[in-house]
PAZAPA-4460 file (N, C-alpha, C; in steps of 0.05 Angstrom, whole numbers, plus 32768, in hexadecimal, padded with zeros to 4 digits):
% residues 82
    n_x    n_y    n_z   ca_x   ca_y   ca_z    c_x    c_y    c_z   seq   type   mol
   7E81   7EC4   7C70   7E92   7EB9   7C66   7EA9   7EBB   7C66     1      X     A
   7EAC   7ED3   7C64   7ECA   7EE9   7C64   7ED6   7EDC   7C7C     2      X     A
   7EC5   7EE5   7C95   7ED3   7EDA   7CA9   7EDC   7EC4   7CB1     3      X     A
   7ED0   7EB1   7CA4   7EDB   7E93   7CAB   7EF5   7E90   7C9D     4      X     A
   7EF6   7E9B   7C85   7F10   7E9B   7C73   7F26   7EAB   7C7C     5      X     A
   7F19   7EC0   7C8E   7F2F   7EDD   7C96   7F33   7EE9   7C7E     6      X     A
   7F24   7EEB   7C6C   7F2B   7F00   7C58   7F29   7F1C   7C5F     7      X     A
   7F22   7F2B   7C70   7F20   7F47   7C7A   7F32   7F44   7C8A     8      X     A
   7F3C   7F35   7C96   7F55   7F33   7CA9   7F6F   7F3A   7C95     9      X     A
   7F6F   7F2B   7C7D   7F88   7F2B   7C6D   7F86   7F49   7C61    10      X     A
   7F6D   7F43   7C56   7F65   7F67   7C4F   7F72   7F86   7C5A    11      X     A
   7F6F   7F80   7C79   7F7A   7F9C   7C8F   7F98   7F8E   7C8B    12      X     A
   7FA7   7F76   7C89   7FBE   7F71   7C90   7FCB   7F7C   7C78    13      X     A
   7FC7   7F7C   7C61   7FCE   7F85   7C45   7FD2   7FA5   7C42    14      X     A
   7FB8   7FB1   7C4F   7FBA   7FCD   7C51   7FCB   7FD5   7C65    15      X     A
   7FD4   7FCB   7C7E   7FE4   7FC9   7C96   8004   7FCE   7C82    16      X     A
   8009   7FC0   7C70   8026   7FBD   7C69   8027   7FC8   7C57    17      X     A
   8016   7FD8   7C47   800F   7FE9   7C2E   801A   8002   7C44    18      X     A
   800D   800E   7C57   800E   802A   7C66   802B   8022   7C69    19      X     A
   8030   8010   7C7A   804B   800F   7C81   806B   800F   7C71    20      X     A
   805E   8004   7C5A   807A   8002   7C47   807B   8022   7C3B    21      X     A
   8066   8036   7C43   806B   804E   7C39   8070   8063   7C53    22      X     A
   8079   8054   7C68   807E   8060   7C7D   806A   806D   7C94    23      X     A
   804F   8062   7C8E   8039   8071   7CA0   8030   8057   7CB1    24      X     A
   803A   8061   7CC9   803A   804D   7CDF   8019   8050   7CF0    25      X     A
   8006   803B   7CF4   7FF6   8036   7CF8   7FED   8039   7D14    26      X     A
   7FDA   8038   7D1F   7FD4   8045   7D37   7FD8   8027   7D47    27      X     A
   7FD6   800B   7D3E   7FD3   7FF8   7D50   7FF0   7FEE   7D4D    28      X     A
   8002   7FFE   7D38   8020   7FF2   7D3B   802D   8006   7D55    29      X     A
   8026   801B   7D5A   802D   8034   7D69   802E   8021   7D7F    30      X     A
   8019   8015   7D8B   8014   8007   7DA2   8029   7FEF   7DA7    31      X     A
   8033   7FE3   7D97   803F   7FCE   7D9A   805F   7FCB   7D8C    32      X     A
   8063   7FD8   7D7E   8083   7FE4   7D71   8093   7FFB   7D7B    33      X     A
   80A2   7FF5   7D81   80B8   8009   7D92   80BA   801B   7D82    34      X     A
   80C0   8038   7D81   80BF   804B   7D6E   80DF   804E   7D5E    35      X     A
   80EF   8041   7D6F   8103   8035   7D63   8108   8027   7D48    36      X     A
   80F3   800F   7D48   80F4   7FFC   7D33   80DF   8007   7D22    37      X     A
   80D7   8020   7D21   80C4   8023   7D04   80CA   8026   7CF1    38      X     A
   80ED   802A   7CEB   80FA   8026   7CCE   8100   800B   7CCA    39      X     A
   8106   7FFB   7CD9   8108   7FDC   7CD1   80ED   7FD2   7CCA    40      X     A
   80CD   7FD6   7CD7   80BD   7FCE   7CD3   80B0   7FD7   7CB6    41      X     A
   80B3   7FF2   7CAC   80B2   7FF8   7C93   80C2   7FED   7C80    42      X     A
   80E0   7FE9   7C81   80EA   7FDE   7C74   80E5   7FBC   7C6B    43      X     A
   80DE   7FB3   7C7E   80D0   7F97   7C8A   80BB   7F8B   7C79    44      X     A
   80AA   7FAA   7C75   808B   7FAD   7C69   8095   7FAE   7C4C    45      X     A
   80AA   7FC5   7C43   80AE   7FC6   7C25   80BC   7FA9   7C1F    46      X     A
   80CC   7F98   7C25   80CA   7F82   7C20   80B7   7F6A   7C1C    47      X     A
   80A5   7F71   7C2A   808F   7F56   7C27   8080   7F64   7C1A    48      X     A
   807D   7F83   7C11   8066   7F85   7BFE   8071   7F83   7BE4    49      X     A
   808C   7F83   7BD9   8098   7F7C   7BC6   809A   7F5F   7BBB    50      X     A
   8099   7F51   7BD9   8097   7F30   7BCE   807A   7F2D   7BC5    51      X     A
   8065   7F3B   7BCC   804C   7F2E   7BC7   8042   7F40   7BAE    52      X     A
   804C   7F57   7BA1   804E   7F61   7B87   805D   7F4E   7B7A    53      X     A
   8071   7F46   7B7F   8082   7F31   7B68   806E   7F1C   7B6A    54      X     A
   8066   7F0D   7B74   8058   7EF6   7B76   803F   7EFE   7B5E    55      X     A
   802F   7F0F   7B69   801D   7F18   7B5C   8022   7F24   7B3C    56      X     A
   8032   7F2B   7B39   803E   7F2F   7B1D   8046   7F14   7B0C    57      X     A
   805A   7F02   7B1C   805D   7EEF   7B11   8045   7EE0   7B0F    58      X     A
   802A   7EDD   7B1F   8017   7ECA   7B17   800A   7ED8   7AFD    59      X     A
   800D   7EEA   7AFA   7FFA   7EFD   7AE3   800B   7EF0   7ACB    60      X     A
   8028   7EF7   7ACD   803A   7EEF   7AB4   8030   7ECB   7AA8    61      X     A
   802D   7EC4   7AC1   8031   7EA3   7AB4   8016   7E9A   7AB3    62      X     A
   8005   7EB4   7AB4   7FDA   7EA8   7AAE   7FD7   7E9A   7ABF    63      X     A
   7FDF   7E9B   7ADC   7FD8   7E89   7AF3   7FD8   7E90   7B05    64      X     A
   7FBF   7E89   7B1A   7FC2   7E91   7B3A   7FCD   7E83   7B44    65      X     A
   7FD0   7E69   7B3C   7FE4   7E56   7B4B   7FF9   7E59   7B49    66      X     A
   800B   7E66   7B3F   8025   7E74   7B40   8028   7E7E   7B62    67      X     A
   8014   7E90   7B6A   8017   7E9A   7B7E   8015   7E8A   7BA3    68      X     A
   8006   7E73   7B92   8004   7E5F   7BAD   801E   7E48   7BAD    69      X     A
   8022   7E46   7B91   803E   7E2B   7B8D   804E   7E3F   7B9D    70      X     A
   8055   7E56   7B9B   8072   7E63   7BA1   8079   7E62   7BBD    71      X     A
   8063   7E63   7BCC   806A   7E65   7BEA   8059   7E51   7BF7    72      X     A
   805A   7E3D   7BEC   804C   7E20   7BFF   8066   7E17   7C0C    73      X     A
   8064   7E0C   7C26   8075   7DFF   7C32   8083   7DE8   7C23    74      X     A
   8077   7DDA   7C17   807C   7DC1   7C08   8091   7DC9   7BF4    75      X     A
   808B   7DDA   7BE3   80A1   7DED   7BCF   80B0   7DF4   7BD3    76      X     A
   80B5   7E01   7BF2   80CC   7E07   7BFA   80DE   7DF7   7C06    77      X     A
   80D2   7DE3   7C11   80E7   7DCB   7C1A   80F2   7DB8   7C07    78      X     A
   80E1   7DBC   7BEF   80F2   7DAC   7BD0   8104   7DBD   7BC6    79      X     A
   8102   7DD6   7BD4   8111   7DE9   7BC5   812D   7DEB   7BD4    80      X     A
   812D   7DE6   7BEE   8148   7DE2   7C02   8153   7DCE   7BFD    81      X     A
   8149   7DB8   7BFB   8150   7D9C   7BF8   8165   7D98   7BDB    82      X     A
***
């Protein structure tokens, strides 16, 4: 079932984001990202990790896991922009 919903891939991706946010460059990244872009990649990983943590904390404070899903849904973002 995890292969169907790609849970294992998501966990690996979050692990890579966590490593990159601490400045640890993974083997796969070394193959595709130029060395000059490592600092930008780490900064972007920190920003993305901060967003994930903020949504997680918000969901805990709101006592609802729906908060995380609603905050990033495309329909919600369209309504906020209008």
